[in-house]
PAPAMI-606385 format. One line per field, with one value per residue (C-alpha): x, y, z; residue in one letter; residue number from 1. Coordinates in nm, 2 decimals, always signed. Example, Ala and Ser with C-alpha at 12.3 -4.5 7.8 and 13.67 -1.06 7.14 Angstrom:
<volos>
x	[+1.23, +1.37] .
y	[-0.45, -0.11] .
z	[+0.78, +0.71] .
res	[A, S] .
n	[1, 2] .
</volos>
This chain:
<volos>
x	[+10.42, +10.09, +9.75, +9.46, +9.15, +8.80, +8.93, +9.21, +9.16, +9.31, +9.03, +8.76, +8.87, +8.87, +8.50, +8.42, +8.57, +8.38, +8.03, +7.81, +7.51, +7.20, +6.89, +6.59, +6.35, +6.03, +5.69, +5.36, +5.08, +4.86, +5.14, +5.18, +4.80, +4.81, +5.13, +4.96, +4.66, +4.90, +5.10, +4.78, +4.67, +4.40, +4.36, +4.05, +3.88, +3.57, +3.67, +3.48, +3.71, +3.66, +3.87, +3.97, +4.08, +4.27, +4.61, +4.46, +4.36, +4.69, +4.85, +4.64, +4.76, +5.10, +4.99, +4.78, +4.96, +4.87, +4.52, +4.21, +4.03, +3.66, +3.48, +3.12, +2.85, +2.76, +2.96, +2.68, +2.71, +3.09, +3.04, +2.79, +3.03, +3.31, +3.06, +3.00, +3.35, +3.40, +3.07, +3.15, +3.52, +3.57, +3.86, +3.84, +3.64, +3.77, +3.56, +3.71, +3.52, +3.60, +3.51, +3.16, +2.87, +3.11, +3.17, +2.83, +2.71, +2.91, +2.73, +2.44, +2.70, +2.90, +2.61, +2.51, +2.84, +2.85, +2.51, +2.62, +2.96, +3.15, +3.51, +3.51, +3.76, +3.64, +3.88, +3.74, +3.94, +3.89, +3.95, +4.31, +4.38, +4.41, +4.03, +3.88, +3.58, +3.56, +3.27, +3.51, +3.37, +3.28, +3.36, +3.17, +3.31, +3.26, +3.43, +3.17, +2.89, +3.00, +3.13, +2.85, +2.85, +3.19, +3.41, +3.69, +3.75, +4.05, +4.11, +4.48, +4.63, +5.00, +5.16, +5.39, +5.08, +4.94, +5.15, +5.05, +4.70, +4.65, +4.81, +4.59, +4.27, +4.34, +4.38, +4.08, +3.85, +3.94, +4.00, +3.76, +3.41, +3.46, +3.35, +3.38, +3.68, +3.67, +4.01, +3.96, +4.24, +4.28, +4.41, +4.74, +4.82, +4.78, +5.03, +5.26, +5.61, +5.77, +5.99, +5.70, +5.75, +5.53, +5.59, +5.54, +5.42, +5.04, +4.91, +4.58, +4.57, +4.18, +4.17, +4.27, +4.20, +4.13, +4.16, +3.85, +3.86, +3.63, +3.78, +3.77, +3.53, +3.31, +3.32, +3.26, +2.95, +2.82, +2.88, +2.67, +2.38, +2.37, +2.37, +2.08, +1.88, +1.55, +1.45, +1.77, +1.80, +2.10, +2.05, +2.32, +2.43, +2.65, +2.90, +2.96, +3.01, +3.26, +3.45, +3.46, +3.31, +3.06, +3.25, +3.26, +2.90, +2.80, +3.00, +2.88, +2.51, +2.56, +2.74, +2.48, +2.19, +2.05, +1.83, +1.98, +1.79, +1.99, +1.93, +1.90, +2.25, +2.34, +2.20, +2.45, +2.64, +2.48, +2.34, +1.98, +1.87, +1.99, +1.74, +1.86, +1.79, +1.50, +1.57, +1.58, +1.36, +1.19, +0.93, +0.92, +1.11, +0.94, +0.68, +0.87, +1.18, +0.98, +0.78, +1.10, +1.26, +0.94, +0.92, +1.29, +1.46, +1.81, +1.89, +2.25, +2.29, +2.62, +2.73, +2.39, +2.26, +1.89, +1.78, +1.43, +1.32, +1.41, +1.29, +0.96, +0.87, +1.17, +1.03, +0.83, +1.12, +1.24, +1.08, +1.11, +1.48, +1.80, +2.02, +2.39, +2.53, +2.88, +2.99, +3.32, +3.19, +3.14, +2.89, +2.64, +2.64, +2.31, +2.25, +1.90, +1.83, +1.95, +2.14, +2.22, +2.57, +2.75, +3.07, +3.27, +3.48, +3.55, +3.29, +3.51, +3.74, +3.45, +3.29, +3.63, +3.67, +3.32, +3.34, +3.64, +3.42, +3.05, +2.82, +2.49, +2.20, +2.07, +1.76, +1.62, +1.37, +1.07, +1.20, +1.26, +0.94, +0.78, +0.98, +0.88, +0.53, +0.57, +0.74, +0.49, +0.17, +0.34, +0.58, +0.71, +0.49, +0.29, -0.01, +0.13, -0.19, -0.18, -0.18, +0.06, +0.41, +0.44, +0.77, +0.80, +0.77, +1.04, +1.28, +1.22, +1.29, +1.59, +1.72, +1.66, +1.85, +2.14, +2.18, +2.47, +2.68, +2.88, +2.61, +2.63, +2.28, +2.28, +1.94, +1.77, +1.54, +1.16, +0.93, +1.18, +1.46, +1.25, +1.14, +1.49, +1.58, +1.29, +1.32, +1.69, +1.85, +2.23, +2.47, +2.77, +2.87, +2.92, +2.69, +2.40, +2.45, +2.18, +2.16, +1.98, +2.06, +1.99, +1.78, +1.90, +1.71, +1.95, +2.19, +2.16, +2.29, +2.62, +2.67, +2.65, +2.88, +3.15, +3.07, +3.14, +3.45, +3.58, +3.45, +3.49, +3.41, +3.10, +2.74, +2.64, +2.27, +2.08, +1.74, +1.56, +1.23, +1.17, +1.15, +1.49, +1.64, +1.58, +1.77, +2.12, +2.01, +2.31, +2.54, +2.42, +2.67, +2.94, +2.87, +2.89, +3.20, +3.40, +3.30, +3.11, +2.85, +2.61, +2.25, +1.93, +1.63, +1.37, +1.07, +0.84, +0.51, +0.51, +0.46, +0.66, +0.55, +0.66, +0.50, +0.20, +0.18, +0.16, -0.10, -0.31, -0.24, -0.27, -0.41, -0.72, -0.53, -0.51, -0.24, -0.01, +0.23, +0.34, +0.25, +0.53, +0.35, +0.18, -0.05, -0.34, -0.34, -0.61, -0.37, -0.22, -0.51, -0.57, -0.84, -0.69, -0.93, -0.66, -0.35, -0.12, -0.15, -0.27, +0.03, +0.37, +0.60, +0.91, +1.02, +1.29, +1.40, +1.45, +1.66, +1.87, +1.93, +2.01, +2.30, +2.39, +2.26, +2.08, +1.72, +1.40, +1.03, +0.84, +0.49, +0.37, +0.44, +0.52, +0.79, +0.97, +1.21, +1.35, +1.38, +1.57, +1.82, +1.85, +1.95, +2.19, +2.37, +2.41, +2.77, +2.73, +2.52, +2.16, +1.81, +1.51, +1.20, +0.95, +0.60, +0.43, +0.13, +0.14, -0.14, +0.12, +0.24, +0.54, +0.42, +0.46, +0.45, +0.51, +0.41, +0.67, +0.69, +0.45, +0.52, +0.50, +0.15, +0.05, +0.21, +0.01, +0.02, -0.22] .
y	[+11.46, +11.66, +11.50, +11.64, +11.67, +11.82, +12.15, +12.17, +12.48, +12.30, +12.04, +12.33, +12.50, +12.17, +12.12, +12.47, +12.42, +12.09, +12.12, +11.83, +11.82, +12.00, +11.78, +11.86, +12.09, +11.95, +12.07, +12.06, +11.85, +12.16, +12.33, +12.03, +12.02, +12.39, +12.34, +12.04, +12.27, +12.53, +12.25, +12.12, +12.50, +12.58, +12.96, +12.98, +12.78, +12.82, +12.73, +12.78, +12.74, +12.55, +12.40, +12.10, +12.29, +12.59, +12.44, +12.45, +12.80, +12.92, +12.76, +12.95, +13.26, +13.17, +13.14, +13.45, +13.54, +13.22, +13.10, +13.33, +13.19, +13.28, +13.24, +13.15, +13.19, +12.81, +12.49, +12.40, +12.74, +12.67, +12.33, +12.48, +12.77, +12.54, +12.35, +12.68, +12.73, +12.39, +12.36, +12.70, +12.64, +12.26, +12.29, +12.10, +12.30, +12.28, +12.31, +12.30, +12.26, +12.16, +11.84, +11.72, +11.96, +12.15, +11.82, +11.72, +12.03, +11.93, +11.59, +11.74, +11.90, +11.59, +11.38, +11.65, +11.64, +11.27, +11.26, +11.53, +11.41, +11.73, +11.73, +11.83, +11.81, +11.85, +11.88, +11.83, +11.86, +11.58, +11.52, +11.40, +11.03, +10.95, +11.04, +10.91, +10.67, +10.81, +11.04, +11.35, +11.71, +11.78, +11.43, +11.28, +10.97, +11.17, +10.91, +10.65, +10.89, +10.97, +10.64, +10.57, +10.92, +10.99, +10.88, +10.81, +10.92, +10.92, +10.94, +11.04, +10.91, +10.97, +11.31, +11.11, +11.02, +11.35, +11.45, +11.11, +11.12, +11.48, +11.38, +11.06, +11.29, +11.54, +11.25, +11.05, +11.36, +11.47, +11.17, +10.93, +11.03, +11.32, +11.32, +11.43, +11.31, +11.37, +11.39, +11.37, +11.54, +11.48, +11.79, +11.63, +11.50, +11.86, +11.96, +11.70, +11.75, +11.57, +11.60, +11.59, +11.43, +11.59, +11.33, +11.03, +10.74, +10.69, +10.39, +10.31, +9.94, +9.94, +10.25, +10.24, +10.53, +10.35, +10.56, +10.44, +10.53, +10.42, +10.17, +10.20, +9.93, +10.08, +10.42, +10.24, +10.06, +10.40, +10.56, +10.29, +10.32, +10.72, +10.66, +10.43, +10.66, +10.85, +11.00, +11.05, +11.25, +11.33, +11.31, +11.47, +11.51, +11.61, +11.39, +11.62, +11.91, +11.71, +11.59, +11.94, +11.80, +12.10, +12.21, +11.85, +11.80, +12.10, +12.03, +11.67, +11.78, +12.04, +11.82, +11.57, +11.78, +11.58, +11.74, +11.77, +11.74, +11.75, +11.65, +11.93, +11.88, +11.91, +12.26, +12.46, +12.18, +12.28, +12.63, +12.66, +12.90, +12.71, +12.56, +12.19, +12.27, +12.07, +12.21, +11.96, +11.64, +11.47, +11.55, +11.92, +11.91, +12.05, +11.85, +11.85, +11.70, +11.40, +11.36, +11.33, +11.10, +10.89, +10.86, +10.86, +10.54, +10.64, +10.77, +10.87, +10.90, +11.09, +11.12, +11.06, +10.80, +10.76, +10.92, +10.83, +11.21, +11.17, +10.82, +10.81, +10.44, +10.28, +10.02, +10.27, +10.50, +10.54, +10.21, +10.28, +10.35, +10.18, +10.33, +10.43, +10.49, +10.66, +10.72, +10.70, +10.50, +10.15, +10.10, +10.33, +10.12, +9.90, +10.00, +10.14, +10.09, +9.80, +9.97, +9.83, +9.98, +10.04, +10.24, +10.30, +10.60, +10.96, +11.15, +11.41, +11.15, +10.96, +11.27, +11.38, +11.05, +11.03, +11.41, +11.27, +11.02, +11.06, +11.17, +11.32, +11.08, +11.07, +11.27, +11.40, +11.67, +11.50, +11.45, +11.82, +11.90, +11.70, +11.83, +12.20, +12.11, +11.99, +12.31, +12.51, +12.33, +12.29, +12.56, +12.67, +12.98, +13.15, +13.38, +13.71, +13.89, +13.84, +14.16, +14.08, +13.92, +13.57, +13.39, +13.28, +13.63, +13.73, +13.47, +13.53, +13.90, +13.81, +13.58, +13.89, +14.13, +13.92, +13.68, +13.87, +13.91, +13.65, +13.54, +13.25, +13.15, +12.94, +12.83, +12.70, +12.40, +12.40, +12.55, +12.83, +12.61, +12.44, +12.79, +12.90, +12.57, +12.64, +13.01, +13.08, +12.96, +12.87, +12.89, +12.74, +12.51, +12.58, +12.89, +12.69, +12.57, +12.37, +12.07, +11.82, +11.48, +11.54, +11.84, +12.05, +12.36, +12.62, +12.55, +12.88, +13.15, +12.99, +12.84, +13.18, +13.31, +13.04, +13.12, +13.47, +13.42, +13.19, +13.43, +13.80, +13.95, +13.76, +13.87, +13.60, +13.56, +13.33, +13.25, +13.15, +13.08, +13.23, +12.89, +12.77, +13.10, +13.10, +12.77, +12.97, +13.31, +13.39, +13.38, +13.73, +13.81, +13.63, +13.81, +14.15, +14.11, +13.92, +14.16, +13.91, +14.11, +13.84, +13.91, +13.73, +13.71, +13.61, +13.46, +13.51, +13.31, +13.26, +12.88, +12.57, +12.60, +12.27, +12.08, +12.30, +12.19, +11.83, +11.91, +12.07, +11.81, +11.48, +11.57, +11.80, +12.12, +12.00, +12.23, +12.04, +12.29, +12.44, +12.81, +13.02, +13.28, +13.30, +13.01, +13.23, +13.34, +13.18, +13.05, +12.83, +12.60, +12.66, +12.92, +13.23, +13.45, +13.60, +13.53, +13.62, +13.68, +14.03, +14.05, +13.98, +13.77, +13.80, +14.15, +14.04, +14.40, +14.48, +14.16, +14.25, +14.61, +14.46, +14.28, +14.60, +14.46, +14.68, +14.58, +14.64, +14.48, +14.46, +14.34, +14.55, +14.41, +14.76, +14.82, +14.47, +14.57, +14.87, +14.66, +14.40, +14.65, +14.81, +14.46, +14.38, +14.72, +14.74, +14.74, +14.55, +14.25, +14.29, +14.12, +14.18, +14.05, +13.98, +13.92, +13.60, +13.42, +13.07, +12.92, +12.89, +12.55, +12.43, +12.28, +12.05, +11.76, +11.40, +11.26, +11.05, +10.68, +10.75, +10.80, +11.04, +10.93, +11.07, +11.43, +11.71, +12.02, +12.24] .
z	[+13.40, +13.46, +13.46, +13.28, +13.52, +13.50, +13.62, +13.37, +13.17, +12.85, +12.88, +12.92, +12.61, +12.41, +12.50, +12.40, +12.06, +12.00, +12.14, +12.16, +11.89, +12.03, +12.09, +11.86, +12.03, +12.19, +12.11, +12.32, +12.17, +12.12, +11.90, +11.71, +11.62, +11.52, +11.30, +11.14, +11.05, +10.89, +10.71, +10.55, +10.43, +10.68, +10.71, +10.91, +11.19, +11.40, +11.77, +12.10, +12.42, +12.74, +13.01, +12.80, +12.51, +12.67, +12.57, +12.19, +12.21, +12.37, +12.11, +11.83, +11.96, +11.87, +11.51, +11.46, +11.16, +10.99, +11.11, +11.18, +11.48, +11.44, +11.78, +11.73, +12.00, +12.00, +11.92, +11.66, +11.48, +11.48, +11.31, +11.05, +10.99, +10.91, +10.67, +10.50, +10.44, +10.31, +10.09, +9.94, +9.86, +9.84, +10.12, +10.45, +10.73, +11.08, +11.40, +11.76, +12.08, +12.45, +12.61, +12.75, +12.63, +12.38, +12.20, +12.21, +12.06, +11.74, +11.70, +11.48, +11.24, +11.23, +11.13, +10.87, +10.71, +10.71, +10.51, +10.27, +10.22, +10.34, +10.43, +10.80, +11.08, +11.44, +11.71, +12.07, +12.40, +12.62, +13.01, +13.10, +13.04, +13.40, +13.47, +13.13, +13.21, +13.58, +13.50, +13.55, +13.52, +13.13, +13.04, +12.74, +12.55, +12.22, +12.01, +12.11, +12.06, +11.72, +11.59, +11.35, +11.23, +11.12, +10.84, +11.09, +11.44, +11.71, +12.07, +12.09, +12.43, +12.34, +12.24, +12.00, +11.79, +11.71, +11.40, +11.24, +11.35, +11.22, +10.88, +10.86, +10.94, +10.66, +10.42, +10.51, +10.52, +10.18, +9.98, +9.80, +9.92, +10.16, +10.52, +10.87, +11.08, +11.48, +11.68, +12.05, +12.24, +12.63, +12.82, +12.93, +12.57, +12.45, +12.72, +12.67, +12.49, +12.20, +11.91, +11.62, +11.27, +11.06, +10.77, +10.97, +10.79, +10.79, +10.96, +10.79, +10.70, +10.65, +10.44, +10.08, +9.84, +9.52, +9.20, +9.08, +8.69, +8.42, +8.18, +7.81, +7.77, +8.03, +7.83, +7.49, +7.65, +7.78, +7.45, +7.26, +7.53, +7.48, +7.09, +7.11, +7.34, +7.22, +7.55, +7.76, +8.08, +8.30, +8.67, +8.85, +9.22, +9.49, +9.38, +9.06, +9.30, +9.51, +9.20, +9.05, +8.74, +8.67, +8.34, +8.22, +8.28, +8.10, +7.79, +7.79, +7.82, +7.56, +7.31, +7.33, +7.39, +7.68, +7.92, +8.28, +8.61, +8.94, +9.31, +9.55, +9.66, +9.28, +9.22, +9.02, +8.88, +8.54, +8.48, +8.62, +8.36, +8.04, +7.80, +7.88, +8.26, +8.42, +8.77, +9.03, +9.07, +9.35, +9.62, +9.54, +9.22, +8.89, +8.72, +8.41, +8.57, +8.74, +8.42, +8.21, +8.45, +8.46, +8.09, +7.99, +7.84, +7.95, +8.29, +8.32, +8.69, +8.79, +9.17, +9.31, +9.58, +9.47, +9.80, +9.88, +9.86, +9.48, +9.41, +9.61, +9.58, +9.44, +9.25, +9.04, +8.99, +8.62, +8.51, +8.15, +8.16, +8.14, +8.40, +8.37, +8.71, +8.77, +9.14, +9.30, +9.60, +9.50, +9.80, +9.62, +9.32, +9.31, +9.68, +9.62, +9.25, +9.04, +8.72, +8.40, +8.35, +8.69, +8.65, +8.99, +8.88, +8.97, +8.80, +8.64, +8.50, +8.35, +8.19, +8.05, +7.87, +7.75, +7.59, +7.39, +7.20, +7.26, +7.00, +7.04, +7.01, +6.64, +6.70, +7.01, +6.87, +6.96, +7.32, +7.35, +7.20, +7.46, +7.75, +7.61, +7.64, +8.02, +8.10, +7.93, +8.09, +8.44, +8.50, +8.86, +8.92, +9.18, +9.21, +9.08, +9.16, +9.52, +9.73, +9.99, +9.95, +9.88, +9.94, +9.59, +9.48, +9.71, +9.60, +9.22, +9.27, +9.48, +9.17, +8.92, +9.14, +9.24, +8.93, +8.77, +9.10, +9.27, +9.52, +9.77, +9.91, +10.24, +10.37, +10.69, +10.65, +10.56, +10.30, +10.22, +10.16, +9.90, +9.74, +9.71, +9.53, +9.29, +9.22, +9.24, +8.93, +9.03, +8.74, +8.92, +9.18, +9.57, +9.55, +9.70, +10.07, +10.23, +10.47, +10.24, +10.40, +10.76, +10.70, +11.00, +11.11, +11.21, +10.93, +10.74, +10.95, +11.06, +10.70, +10.57, +10.81, +10.72, +10.37, +10.40, +10.58, +10.30, +10.02, +10.16, +9.81, +9.74, +9.83, +10.10, +10.17, +10.42, +10.31, +10.62, +10.79, +11.14, +11.30, +11.14, +11.21, +11.57, +11.62, +11.59, +11.61, +11.85, +11.55, +11.47, +11.74, +11.56, +11.24, +11.40, +11.62, +11.35, +11.08, +10.87, +10.68, +10.59, +10.48, +10.61, +10.39, +10.67, +10.52, +10.83, +10.85, +11.24, +11.19, +11.13, +10.77, +10.62, +10.90, +10.86, +10.49, +10.60, +10.86, +10.61, +10.33, +10.56, +10.91, +10.83, +10.92, +11.29, +11.44, +11.67, +11.81, +11.49, +11.57, +11.69, +11.85, +12.18, +12.28, +12.34, +11.97, +11.76, +11.52, +11.78, +11.73, +11.38, +11.40, +11.27, +11.05, +10.84, +10.61, +10.90, +11.29, +11.37, +11.65, +11.51, +11.75, +11.80, +11.68, +11.46, +11.35, +11.73, +11.78, +11.51, +11.62, +11.95, +11.77, +11.59, +11.24, +11.00, +10.96, +10.82, +10.82, +10.52, +10.43, +10.14, +9.79, +9.66, +9.91, +9.85, +9.56, +9.77, +10.08, +9.89, +9.74, +10.08, +10.20, +9.92, +9.92, +10.31, +10.42, +10.73, +10.84, +10.75, +10.83, +10.61, +10.78, +10.51, +10.63, +10.43, +10.46, +10.64, +10.42, +10.12, +10.01, +9.85, +9.52, +9.33, +9.58, +9.56, +9.91, +10.09, +9.97, +9.67, +9.28, +9.00, +8.95, +9.29, +9.23, +9.36, +9.15, +9.35] .
res	[X, X, X, X, X, X, X, X, X, X, X, X, X, X, X, X, X, X, X, X, X, X, X, X, X, X, X, X, X, X, X, X, X, X, X, X, X, X, X, X, X, X, X, X, X, X, X, X, X, X, X, X, X, X, X, X, X, X, X, X, X, X, X, X, X, X, X, X, X, X, X, X, X, X, X, X, X, X, X, X, X, X, X, X, X, X, X, X, X, X, X, X, X, X, X, X, X, X, X, X, X, X, X, X, X, X, X, X, X, X, X, X, X, X, X, X, X, X, X, X, X, X, X, X, X, X, X, X, X, X, X, X, X, X, X, X, X, X, X, X, X, X, X, X, X, X, X, X, X, X, X, X, X, X, X, X, X, X, X, X, X, X, X, X, X, X, X, X, X, X, X, X, X, X, X, X, X, X, X, X, X, X, X, X, X, X, X, X, X, X, X, X, X, X, X, X, X, X, X, X, X, X, X, X, X, X, X, X, X, X, X, X, X, X, X, X, X, X, X, X, X, X, X, X, X, X, X, X, X, X, X, X, X, X, X, X, X, X, X, X, X, X, X, X, X, X, X, X, X, X, X, X, X, X, X, X, X, X, X, X, X, X, X, X, X, X, X, X, X, X, X, X, X, X, X, X, X, X, X, X, X, X, X, X, X, X, X, X, X, X, X, X, X, X, X, X, X, X, X, X, X, X, X, X, X, X, X, X, X, X, X, X, X, X, X, X, X, X, X, X, X, X, X, X, X, X, X, X, X, X, X, X, X, X, X, X, X, X, X, X, X, X, X, X, X, X, X, X, X, X, X, X, X, X, X, X, X, X, X, X, X, X, X, X, X, X, X, X, X, X, X, X, X, X, X, X, X, X, X, X, X, X, X, X, X, X, X, X, X, X, X, X, X, X, X, X, X, X, X, X, X, X, X, X, X, X, X, X, X, X, X, X, X, X, X, X, X, X, X, X, X, X, X, X, X, X, X, X, X, X, X, X, X, X, X, X, X, X, X, X, X, X, X, X, X, X, X, X, X, X, X, X, X, X, X, X, X, X, X, X, X, X, X, X, X, X, X, X, X, X, X, X, X, X, X, X, X, X, X, X, X, X, X, X, X, X, X, X, X, X, X, X, X, X, X, X, X, X, X, X, X, X, X, X, X, X, X, X, X, X, X, X, X, X, X, X, X, X, X, X, X, X, X, X, X, X, X, X, X, X, X, X, X, X, X, X, X, X, X, X, X, X, X, X, X, X, X, X, X, X, X, X, X, X, X, X, X, X, X, X, X, X, X, X, X, X, X, X, X, X, X, X, X, X, X, X, X, X, X, X, X, X, X, X, X, X, X, X, X, X, X, X, X, X, X, X, X, X, X, X, X, X] .
n	[1, 2, 3, 4, 5, 6, 7, 8, 9, 10, 11, 12, 13, 14, 15, 16, 17, 18, 19, 20, 21, 22, 23, 24, 25, 26, 27, 28, 29, 30, 31, 32, 33, 34, 35, 36, 37, 38, 39, 40, 41, 42, 43, 44, 45, 46, 47, 48, 49, 50, 51, 52, 53, 54, 55, 56, 57, 58, 59, 60, 61, 62, 63, 64, 65, 66, 67, 68, 69, 70, 71, 72, 73, 74, 75, 76, 77, 78, 79, 80, 81, 82, 83, 84, 85, 86, 87, 88, 89, 90, 91, 92, 93, 94, 95, 96, 97, 98, 99, 100, 101, 102, 103, 104, 105, 106, 107, 108, 109, 110, 111, 112, 113, 114, 115, 116, 117, 118, 119, 120, 121, 122, 123, 124, 125, 126, 127, 128, 129, 130, 131, 132, 133, 134, 135, 136, 137, 138, 139, 140, 141, 142, 143, 144, 145, 146, 147, 148, 149, 150, 151, 152, 153, 154, 155, 156, 157, 158, 159, 160, 161, 162, 163, 164, 165, 166, 167, 168, 169, 170, 171, 172, 173, 174, 175, 176, 177, 178, 179, 180, 181, 182, 183, 184, 185, 186, 187, 188, 189, 190, 191, 192, 193, 194, 195, 196, 197, 198, 199, 200, 201, 202, 203, 204, 205, 206, 207, 208, 209, 210, 211, 212, 213, 214, 215, 216, 217, 218, 219, 220, 221, 222, 223, 224, 225, 226, 227, 228, 229, 230, 231, 232, 233, 234, 235, 236, 237, 238, 239, 240, 241, 242, 243, 244, 245, 246, 247, 248, 249, 250, 251, 252, 253, 254, 255, 256, 257, 258, 259, 260, 261, 262, 263, 264, 265, 266, 267, 268, 269, 270, 271, 272, 273, 274, 275, 276, 277, 278, 279, 280, 281, 282, 283, 284, 285, 286, 287, 288, 289, 290, 291, 292, 293, 294, 295, 296, 297, 298, 299, 300, 301, 302, 303, 304, 305, 306, 307, 308, 309, 310, 311, 312, 313, 314, 315, 316, 317, 318, 319, 320, 321, 322, 323, 324, 325, 326, 327, 328, 329, 330, 331, 332, 333, 334, 335, 336, 337, 338, 339, 340, 341, 342, 343, 344, 345, 346, 347, 348, 349, 350, 351, 352, 353, 354, 355, 356, 357, 358, 359, 360, 361, 362, 363, 364, 365, 366, 367, 368, 369, 370, 371, 372, 373, 374, 375, 376, 377, 378, 379, 380, 381, 382, 383, 384, 385, 386, 387, 388, 389, 390, 391, 392, 393, 394, 395, 396, 397, 398, 399, 400, 401, 402, 403, 404, 405, 406, 407, 408, 409, 410, 411, 412, 413, 414, 415, 416, 417, 418, 419, 420, 421, 422, 423, 424, 425, 426, 427, 428, 429, 430, 431, 432, 433, 434, 435, 436, 437, 438, 439, 440, 441, 442, 443, 444, 445, 446, 447, 448, 449, 450, 451, 452, 453, 454, 455, 456, 457, 458, 459, 460, 461, 462, 463, 464, 465, 466, 467, 468, 469, 470, 471, 472, 473, 474, 475, 476, 477, 478, 479, 480, 481, 482, 483, 484, 485, 486, 487, 488, 489, 490, 491, 492, 493, 494, 495, 496, 497, 498, 499, 500, 501, 502, 503, 504, 505, 506, 507, 508, 509, 510, 511, 512, 513, 514, 515, 516, 517, 518, 519, 520, 521, 522, 523, 524, 525, 526, 527, 528, 529, 530, 531, 532, 533, 534, 535, 536, 537, 538, 539, 540, 541, 542, 543, 544, 545, 546, 547, 548, 549, 550, 551, 552, 553, 554, 555, 556, 557, 558, 559, 560, 561, 562, 563, 564, 565, 566, 567, 568, 569, 570, 571, 572, 573, 574, 575, 576, 577, 578, 579, 580, 581, 582, 583, 584, 585, 586, 587, 588, 589, 590, 591, 592, 593, 594, 595, 596, 597, 598, 599, 600, 601, 602] .
</volos>
């Protein structure tokens, strides 16, 4: 009787006929990260590589058919571009940087996204886990740095956690009140292998997304308040944008005949050229919006946080009004201003329910006539007889030339930002992109870049000032090389205009390092004798042409329309350098911490 051995051909054939089950394929941590982005619908990211993020970038090359990787020229530019993508679409924006300085260059854009409630995912490379906390080359404890400015943050120390962490990061950034999430990825974790479970259960014991919805009783009480009102005003903010409630708000306002004012974050949630629009309120808001809120008997606050730039002295804000406040974030209710009817709810849901049952207050004719008088007596306007180009004129004309196109306007921070808010009458949300909570100079160009990547068929314009523009001027290279034909309307006064305005109003025009030209110019110490410095510095047209942009300088009023049309119709990226006087102030103005009684009109 023969014995079957390992060399027996019968045994070999049996083994071939009945193979063992193949083990699941392992995947690198970097590939798991990128596959997670794909699984969550990400199609564009903004990423600057470095030593600690090389595995991620190698993985991106394996997904070229699914994700566009745009290379900014500075990590802050990439972060603001991701914000421009997010703010203009409502989708999450994604920025990637390496460890150390790459990660810290994202700090400002993370803080900016936190204050404006923008869904942002920041992925940072980190030194390997064995050398963390040894002051290794390009090591920064970025999670600790960003702990108070993120909605949540992770340092991932095991490859087995990546798929779950990425799922949690998307969930946290985009649910409830949106915000930024940071995921820090050590290099050895990116390189390690595992079998990913993209459906792994999330482990978020401290994070509960409550579906806050107004109750029937709350809706009924709100309806009763509205019915009794004689002088109601709607005060709408960024929460209306985030909830996608613009249509419901517009229907509500028109059904009830209630005037609408917005925060600067809320511009576009209600058509800016509608007869019921009061434009925005607060420090540089319209006179009539501030008067209306000061005199109203019912303030319907929707998705707002009673920011200090709106309220001024809180105890004197809307003192004649009962306040109805609807917000998805319970921490905002009664945080700044005590309200009579707090409703913690998704704004879109609450407005939809109100629209089913609300009726117009009995007679608002007298209230409307009062507001029309304020509008007539104190309109937003400028000196139309001025020989040169005023920034207000440039923006008013830009609005006229582009109002019937799909136009996205991003801004830097300063006077130009406020003039854009005053003179460009946005008709829909997500077409106004501006850093309002943090007020970050340098925001405009990269945000426009991100918006153009997300909206290739839209006209995307960065309205900027020369000081703000210079802070991220390097992104002109990204716009050209990545074929993102944004336009820049540069209102160039060679000064830090908003600080100059405060110097003029409150510091006897003492120039304290607010002139951006050579220090031997008389304007450096406030001794200029004309409306503009005689020598222009720098030469922005030459700079633009160095980046292979189209460009033009204009200083004559008669040439402005033609120059704007040249910018608008240009096929590639284009910069229009507009010479404006530095003596011009943004008015009206309520000084910080003051009240509507202290409003400066001229």
